[in-house]
C-alpha positions, 0 to 999 in steps of 0.5 A, spaced: 501 474 529 496 476 524 498 482 519 494 487 522 497 485 529 504 486 526 502 492 523 499 495 529 506 494 533 510 497 527 505 503 527 507 504 534 514 503 534 515 508 528 509 512 531 507 512 523 501 510 519 505 512 513 506 507 507 511 508 502 510 506 495 516 503 492 514 505 484 521 505 481 519 508 474 525 506 470 524 513 466 525 517 472 530 514 476 536 518 477 543 517 474 548 517 480 554 512 480 551 508 486 545 506 481 549 504 475 548 496 477 545 491 473 539 492 478 538 499 478 531 498 481 533 494 487 539 499 488 534 505 488 529 502 493 535 500 498 537 507 498 530 509 499 529 504 504 535 507 508 532 514 508 525 512 510 525 506 514 524 510 521 518 513 518 515 508 514 509 503 517 509 499 511 512 499 504 508 498 498 511 496 491 507 496 485 508 490 481 507 494 475 514 497 476 517 490 476 514 485 471 520 483 467 526 478 469 530 483 473 524 487 476 522 480 479 529 480 482 529 487 484 522 486 488 525 480 491 531 483 494 527 489 496 522 485 500 528 482 504 531 488 505 525 492 508 524 486 512 531 486 515 529 494 517 523 491 521 518 494 516 512 490 513 511 489 505 504 490 502 504 488 495 500 492 490 498 487 485 490 488 485 490 480 483 483 477 482 482 471 479 479 464 480 481 457 481 489 455 479 490 462 477 488 465 484 492 460 487 498 461 483 498 469 485 497 468 492 504 464 492 507 471 492 505 471 500 508 465 501 515 464 504 518 460 498 515 465 494 516 473 494 514 473 502 510 479 502 506 480 508 500 483 505 497 484 498 491 488 494 486 484 491 480 486 486 473 483 488 470 483 481 470 476 480 467 474 487 469 471 494 472 465 490 477 469 487 479 472 493 479 465 498 486 463 496 488 470 499 483 470 505 485 463 507 492 465 509 490 468 516 497 471 517 497 475 511 493 482 510 488 482 504 486 489 502 480 489 497 479 495 492 473 499 494 473 506 492 479 508 488 482 515 487 482 515 480 477 519 476 475 513 472 473 509 478 466 513 478 464 509 472 462 503 476 464 504 483 458 509 483 453 505 480 446 505 484 445 497 486 439 498 490 438 500 498 440 507 496 447 505 496 453 505 490 457 499 488 463 501 492 459 501 499 456 495 497 463 492 496 465 495 503 460 491 507 460 485 503 468 484 504 467 486 511 463 480 512 468 476 509 473 478 514 472 471 518 480 471 519 481 478 521 485 479 515 481 484 511 482 491 509 479 496 504 483 500 499 479 507 499 482 513 496 483 520 500 481 524 494 474 524 496 473 525 504 466 524 504 466 517 501 472 515 506 467 517 511 461 514 508 465 507 508 467 508 515 460 509 517 459 502 514 465 498 516 470 497 522 476 494 518 483 498 517 483 502 510 489 503 505 488 510 503 492 512 497 492 519 494 495 523 499 501 526 496 502 527 488 494 526 488 493 531 493 488 527 497 485 530 504 490 528 510 486 529 515 480 525 513 485 519 511 487 519 518 480 520 521 476 515 517 482 510 515 484 508 521 480 502 525 483 502 532 489 506 530 491 501 525 491 503 517 495 506 512 496 512 508 500 511 502 505 516 498 509 514 492 511 519 488 511 524 493 516 521 497 521 517 492 522 522 487 522 528 492 529 529 490 528 530 483 533 536 481 538 534 486 546 534 484 548 528 488 545 522 491 546 524 498 541 530 497 537 526 493 535 520 498 535 525 504 530 529 500 526 522 500 527 521 507 525 528 509 518 528 505 517 521 509 518 525 515 514 531 513 508 526 511 509 522 518 508 529 522 502 531 518 498 525 519 500 525 526 497 531 527 490 528 526 492 521 530 
């Protein structure tokens, strides 16, 4: 089965399009005894997964929070554990390079690599930089299109002709590369009219960040983010750090589970 077929099955089983971002910032991890290990990020993620997996369509670890020897070990353990709960893993890596470099980055999707089910990529260097990812037909490839950060406008809004800004051209070009039905787009939730504009142009699933701590539009994320019911709406800090201030680990991780459940219900109102 392809990634998007697997994701559709998971969405149906969990009745959820919630992607939980696993970004275990060491400066924000709680100091509970259960996390006092040589791999605190792994211990933290395990508890988050235990608390949220019933409500998660996918987990999305951002590699920036794992880029050291212990971090890579924690990430590998996290992916195996998420799979054990029946939840796919989307690696937020934003890769995009050429030649041997791209081929090495793409090994994160292989079973003898990290074994992630999908990955985010950057299209700036063109089709050949993405081909090592696109060629893995069973894996998902989410291409950066319209990001939710304010600085995204510096380039993404540039007029490239035919009355279209660059991000819309990227959407159309990447949809044309969807020869193996494994391409999605990253389109932020903080500008609903742009979500709608991209949806009018292409019919692929979106990964929609920005709902949660960034205050994105949940209704628009669902209305325009799903293609045939398949897509993901991500929240990271709003879920995994929902328990900050709790006196004990049980309350802390219960808050994360409650936050994921609330977001699922909120999104399902619009599905």
